[in-house]
N, C-alpha and C positions, 0 to 999 in steps of 0.2 A: 808516518809519512808526512813529509812537508808538502804543502800545496802552493807554495810560492817560491820564486827565485829572486834573490836580491844581489845584484851586481852593480857596482859603481860604474856608470858608463864612461867615466873619464880615465879608468885604469888602462894601462897598456895591455896588449893582447895576451901576453903570457900570464899576467896577473889576473885577468878575467878568467882564463882557463883554470888557474889555481883556485880561484874562488868558486868557480862553477862545478868542478868535479865533486867535491863533497856534497854539494847541494843536489846534484843529480843522483848521487848514491842515496841520499835521504829521500828523494822524490820517489824512487822505485822500491825502496825498502818496504817490505811488508805487503806489497801488491803482487799478486800472482798472475795477472792477466798480461799476456804478451803484447797485445795491441795497445793497451793503456800505457804500459811502460815505454814501448818504443815511440809512441805518440808524444809522450811527455818529454822524452829525450830530444826529439825533433824540435819541439816548442822551446825548450830551454836553450838550445843552441841557436835557433833562428832569431829569437828575440833578445838574446844577450851578447851575441858576437857581431861585430861590425862586418858589413858587406856579405853576410850570408843571405843570399837571395832565395835559395831553395835548399831544404834539408830533408832527407828521407832515407828510408831503408828499402832495399830490394831483397826479397827472400828467394833463395835458390830452390827451384823445384826441377830436378833433372838437369837438362841442358839450357834452362832459361832462368832469368831473374824476373820475379813478379813483384810489382809495386806493393809496398807495405805502407805503414804509417809515414806521413810526411807533412811538412809545412811549406806552403808556397803555392804557385800556380799549378794548374792541372799538368800531369806528367805522363810520360810514356808508361803504359801498363805492363808491357812485357819486353824484355831485352834478351835476345839470343846470346848465349855464351859462344864465342869470345868477342862479340860485337860491341862497339862503343868503348868508352872509358870504363864503364862498370864491368862489362864482359871481359875486357882485357885484364882488369884487376883480379878477377876470379881466375882466369887462365894462368896469370903470372904469380898468383898468390902473394901479391904485395901491393902496398899503397902506391897510388899513382897521382901525381900532381901535374895538372895541365894549366900552363899560364895563358894559353889562347886556344880555346876549344876548336876554333876554325882551322887550326894547324894540326890537329890530332887526326891521324888517318882513321877513317871510319867512324868519326864522331857522330853520335845520334843526337840531332838537334830537337830535343823535346820542347825547348823554349828558345826563341831567337834572342831573348834577353840575356841568356847565359853566356858569359865571356870566359870564365875560368872555372876550374873544377878540381876537387880532390875526392878520390874514392878510396875507402879503407875497407879491406876484406875483413869479415868477421868469421872466425874459425870455431868449429866444434871438432875437437880432436885435430886431425891433420887436414880436414876438408873445409872448404869455404861454404858456409851455410847461408851467408847473406853479405850485403855490403852496406856501408854507410856512405851516402853520396851527398856532397855539399857543393852547390854552385854559387857563383858570385856574378853579379852584373857588372863587375869591373875586371879588367885584365890583371893577371899576376897577383891575385888576392891571397894565395896560399903559399906557405913556406914550411920549413922544417919544424917550427913551433906548432903549427896546425897539425902536421903529421904526428908529432909526439903525443899531443893531447887528444887528438881524435882517435888515435890507436888505443889510448887508455879507455876512452869511452866505448870503443869497439870491444874491448875486453869485458866491460860491464855488460854490453849487449850480448856477448857470447854466453855469459852465465844465464842471462834471461832466456835466450833462445834454447840453450842446452836443457834448461829445466822443462821446456815444452809448454810453459804457461804463458 
């Protein structure tokens, strides 16, 4: 298991993701604790990607999402499905990019500093077991490149969650 992440901060976004993916894989390899792995994924993203204000996982339990490991300010503890961006992503079973959270119907303002958001569902089989939620304190921070690479990270998280460890 690697215990450090090395990313050149001057790299463009896509190159950062390309450098980050194998390092995250190495970071979680050999560790069987769910909390440790999801926490390290959050930290790797928050501290190596530009404009990531808050990064966290919400784990599904019935009809709600419960706050899991995260990096950033205090967050909402429980989100009812299909409320907010996270609940909507679960209901629609797809990644949602929001350029301005104030314009998203039913947005749940866990932090007034959040301006844009991307939520990626994490599947176990055909069901959404969790979501990866990333907020930015800038508007329009997320695009199709973020979607592509965060969905790859969600696939890693799916394996971790599926193993139950």
